[in-house]
C-alpha positions in Angstrom: 5.2 4.2 27.3 6.7 7.8 27.0 5.2 10.7 28.6 4.9 12.3 25.2 2.7 9.4 24.1 0.6 9.8 27.1 0.1 13.5 26.1 -0.7 12.7 22.6 -3.3 10.3 23.7 -5.0 12.6 25.9 -4.7 15.6 23.6 -6.7 14.6 21.1 1.2 5.5 -4.8 5.1 3.7 -6.0 1.4 4.6 -6.7 1.4 7.9 -8.5 -2.0 9.5 -8.4 -2.1 9.6 -12.2 0.0 10.1 -15.2 2.0 13.5 -15.2 1.2 15.8 -18.0 3.2 14.8 -21.0 5.7 17.2 -22.5 6.4 17.0 -26.1 8.9 14.3 -26.8 11.0 16.8 -28.7 13.1 18.2 -26.0 12.8 15.5 -23.5 16.1 13.5 -22.5 15.8 9.8 -23.5 15.7 8.7 -19.9 12.8 11.0 -19.1 11.1 9.8 -22.4 11.4 6.2 -21.0 10.3 7.0 -17.5 7.2 8.8 -18.9 6.1 5.5 -20.3 6.0 3.9 -16.8 4.7 7.0 -14.8 1.1 6.4 -13.6 1.0 2.9 -14.2 0.3 0.3 -11.6 2.8 -2.6 -12.3 3.2 -5.9 -10.5 6.7 -6.9 -9.2 7.3 -8.8 -12.3 6.5 -6.1 -14.5 8.5 -3.5 -12.5 11.6 -5.9 -13.0 10.9 -5.6 -16.8 10.8 -1.8 -16.5 14.0 -1.6 -14.3 15.8 -3.8 -16.9 14.8 -1.5 -19.7 16.0 1.6 -17.7 19.3 -0.1 -17.0 19.8 -1.6 -20.4 17.9 0.6 -22.7 20.3 0.8 -25.8 20.4 -3.1 -25.8 17.1 -4.0 -24.5 15.1 -2.0 -27.1 16.4 -4.4 -29.9 15.6 -7.7 -28.2 13.0 -10.1 -29.1 10.4 -11.1 -26.7 12.1 -14.3 -26.0 15.5 -12.7 -25.3 14.0 -10.0 -23.2 12.1 -12.5 -21.0 15.3 -14.7 -20.6 17.2 -11.6 -19.6 14.9 -10.4 -16.9 13.9 -13.9 -15.8 10.1 -13.8 -16.7 7.8 -15.6 -19.0 7.0 -14.5 -22.5 3.3 -13.8 -21.5 4.7 -11.5 -18.6 6.4 -9.5 -21.2 3.1 -9.3 -23.3 1.1 -8.2 -20.2 3.7 -5.7 -19.3 3.2 -4.1 -22.8 -0.5 -4.1 -22.3 -0.3 -2.5 -18.9 1.5 0.4 -20.6 -1.2 0.8 -23.1 0.3 -1.0 -26.2 -1.2 -3.7 -28.3 1.7 -6.1 -27.5 5.4 -6.1 -27.2 6.2 -5.3 -31.0 4.3 -2.1 -30.4 6.2 -1.2 -27.4 9.6 -2.1 -29.1 8.8 0.4 -31.9 8.5 3.1 -29.4 11.6 2.1 -27.3 14.0 1.9 -30.3 13.7 5.6 -31.3 14.5 6.5 -27.6 17.3 4.0 -27.6 18.8 5.5 -30.7 18.6 9.1 -29.4 20.4 7.9 -26.3 23.2 6.4 -28.4 23.4 9.6 -30.4 24.1 11.6 -27.1 26.5 8.7 -26.0 28.2 10.7 -23.5 25.0 10.4 -21.3 24.6 6.7 -21.9 27.0 5.7 -19.3 26.6 3.5 -16.1 26.9 6.8 -14.0 23.9 8.1 -15.9 22.0 4.9 -15.3 22.8 5.1 -11.7 21.4 8.9 -11.7 18.3 7.5 -13.3 17.8 5.0 -10.6 18.5 7.7 -7.8 16.0 10.0 -9.5 13.4 7.2 -9.5 13.9 6.6 -5.9 13.2 10.2 -5.3 10.1 10.1 -7.6 8.9 7.2 -5.3 9.3 9.5 -2.3 7.5 12.3 -4.1 4.5 9.9 -5.0 4.2 8.9 -1.3 4.2 12.6 -0.3 1.4 12.9 -2.7 -0.4 10.0 -1.1 -0.1 11.6 2.3 -1.4 14.8 1.1 -4.5 12.9 -0.1 -4.9 11.4 3.4 -4.5 14.9 4.8 -7.4 16.1 2.6 -9.4 13.1 3.8 -8.8 14.0 7.4 -9.9 17.7 6.8 -13.3 16.4 8.1 -12.5 14.5 11.3 -16.0 13.4 12.0 -15.9 10.3 9.8 -12.7 8.9 11.5 -13.9 9.8 14.9 -17.2 8.0 14.4 -15.4 4.9 13.0 -12.9 5.1 15.9 -15.8 5.1 18.4 -17.4 2.1 16.9 -14.1 0.1 16.9 -13.6 1.1 20.4 -17.0 -0.1 21.6 -16.5 -3.4 19.7 -15.3 -6.1 22.3 -13.7 -8.0 21.0 -12.4 -6.2 18.0 -11.1 -8.2 15.2 -8.4 -7.0 12.9 -7.9 -8.7 9.5 -5.2 -8.5 7.0 -4.1 -11.2 4.6 -1.1 -11.8 2.4 0.8 -8.3 1.8 -1.7 -6.6 4.2 -0.4 -8.8 7.2 2.1 -6.3 8.4 -0.5 -3.3 8.5 -3.0 -5.5 10.5 -0.4 -6.7 13.0 0.9 -3.1 13.5 -2.7 -2.0 14.2 -3.4 -4.8 16.5 -0.2 -4.3 18.5 -1.0 -0.7 19.2 -4.8 -1.2 19.6 -4.2 -3.7 22.4 -2.6 -1.1 24.6 -5.9 0.9 24.7 -8.6 -1.8 24.0 -9.2 -4.8 26.2 -9.6 -7.5 23.7 -8.1 -7.3 20.1 -7.9 -10.3 17.8 -5.9 -10.3 14.6 -6.7 -12.7 11.7 -3.9 -13.2 9.2 -4.9 -16.6 7.6 -7.8 -16.9 5.3 -10.1 -19.7 4.6 -11.8 -21.6 7.4 -9.2 -20.2 9.9 -10.5 -16.7 9.2 -14.1 -17.9 9.2 -13.8 -19.6 12.6 -12.1 -16.6 14.1 -14.7 -14.1 12.8 -17.6 -16.6 14.1 -15.9 -16.7 17.5 -15.5 -13.0 17.6 -19.2 -12.4 16.9 -20.3 -15.1 19.4 -18.1 -13.3 22.0 -20.0 -10.0 21.5 -17.9 -8.3 18.7 -19.6 -6.0 16.4 -16.9 -4.8 14.1 -14.0 -6.1 12.1 -11.2 -3.7 10.8 -9.9 -5.0 7.6 -6.8 -4.0 5.6 -6.6 -4.8 1.9 -3.6 -3.6 -0.2 -3.0 -4.5 -3.8 -2.9 -6.9 -5.3 -6.0 -7.7 -3.8 -6.5 -11.3 -2.7 -9.7 -13.4 -3.4 -9.4 -14.8 0.1 -9.7 -11.3 1.5 -12.9 -10.8 -0.4 -14.3 -14.3 1.0 -13.3 -13.2 4.5 -15.2 -10.0 4.2 -18.2 -11.8 3.0 -17.9 -14.3 5.8 -17.7 -11.4 8.3 -21.0 -10.0 7.0 -22.7 -13.3 7.3 -21.7 -13.6 10.8 -23.2 -10.3 11.6 -20.1 -8.2 11.9 -19.9 -4.9 10.4 -16.9 -4.2 8.4 -14.4 -1.0 8.2 -12.0 -1.3 5.3 -8.7 0.5 4.8 -7.8 0.0 1.2 -6.2 1.7 -1.8 -8.2 4.0 -4.1 -8.9 1.4 -6.6 -12.6 0.7 -6.4 -13.8 -3.0 -6.6 -15.8 -5.7 -5.0 -14.1 -5.4 -1.6 -15.5 -1.9 -1.1 -19.0 -3.3 -1.8 -18.6 -5.7 1.1 -17.7 -2.8 3.5 -19.9 -0.8 5.7 -17.3 2.0 5.6 -14.3 2.4 3.5 -11.3 4.7 4.1 -8.8 4.9 1.1 -5.0 5.6 1.1 -2.7 5.4 -1.8 0.1 2.7 -1.7 3.6 3.6 -3.1 4.2 1.4 -6.1 7.1 3.1 -7.9 9.6 0.5 -6.6 9.7 -3.2 -6.7 7.6 -3.7 -3.6 4.9 -1.3 -2.5 5.3 1.1 0.5 2.5 2.0 2.9 3.2 5.4 4.3 -0.4 6.7 3.7 -2.2 3.5 5.0 0.0 3.8 8.1 -0.8 7.3 8.7 -4.5 6.5 8.3 -4.1 3.6 10.8 -2.5 5.9 13.4 -5.5 8.5 13.0 -7.9 5.6 13.7 -5.9 4.5 16.8 -6.0 8.2 18.0 -9.8 8.1 17.4 -10.3 5.0 19.3 -8.1 6.5 22.1 -10.3 9.7 22.1 -13.4 7.5 22.3 -12.8 6.2 25.8 -9.9 8.5 27.4 -10.4 7.1 30.8 -9.9 3.5 29.7 -7.0 4.7 27.3 -5.3 6.4 30.1 -5.7 3.4 32.6 -4.5 1.0 30.1 -1.4 3.0 29.1 -0.4 3.4 32.7 -0.9 -0.1 33.5 1.3 -1.0 30.4 4.0 1.4 31.4 4.1 -0.1 35.0 4.4 -3.6 33.7 7.1 -2.5 31.1 9.1 -0.8 33.8 8.9 -3.7 36.2 10.1 -6.3 33.7 12.6 -4.1 31.9 11.0 -4.3 28.5 13.0 -1.3 27.2 16.5 -0.1 27.3 
């Protein structure tokens, strides 16, 4: 553990937040008009593939039938219909009616409809994904303006021995990161990354051993087994702290306290800069709750790491 980490321990969307304001279509470049259709929409990985295909092959794709488009992208026809509905259209024909004038305007200005321009669109979309994550981090910053809530939760999690950290499916990585770091400052951290009876047994054992809290991560798309696990935790007598995205739903109803952070959903797979920052803030709050224990455990870890040559 670096001295800087000791000092820090002692010291203390691509989800867009919403659709951007639409400019009149007159004057917008075809690429911008197309991207505006997708902006502010939460799309599944399959739907993002459809969107990317439209971006890369607009002048051709806008005139394909639903069967042809599904085959080109490698998805089912119902997936294309659901994609159109997610953009606010009654079906694929209504979406195609909007796409075709955009495609024709791109052809009219054919010097811009080149592979190089499509690559520029892709680059700009990556930058837009970063911009959306910056906005998600800004929202976390506003959430942390009043530190009392995070400090209170951190104190409760630090007192819960054992502390259970739960994350299923896409949320496994966040749960494992938090548990890995928390073990350095907490004597008994148990991570649950499988649902069903495995999760229920782990939660029951944690409560029987004296645990009082479970910290759960639930990123979209939310799994039914996560909801079942939270309900099981409540039945065992554990209290639930939940880190999730801003979409309200039944998961929040099962939590004693919920902290929200947007996920970056502009690319094929979500990114988690904001939930990661929120996790780090909670870890800091846990460290602050018992500074003597934190310092002792960090020093012990440092000694063991040095003795066994864990690091270069």
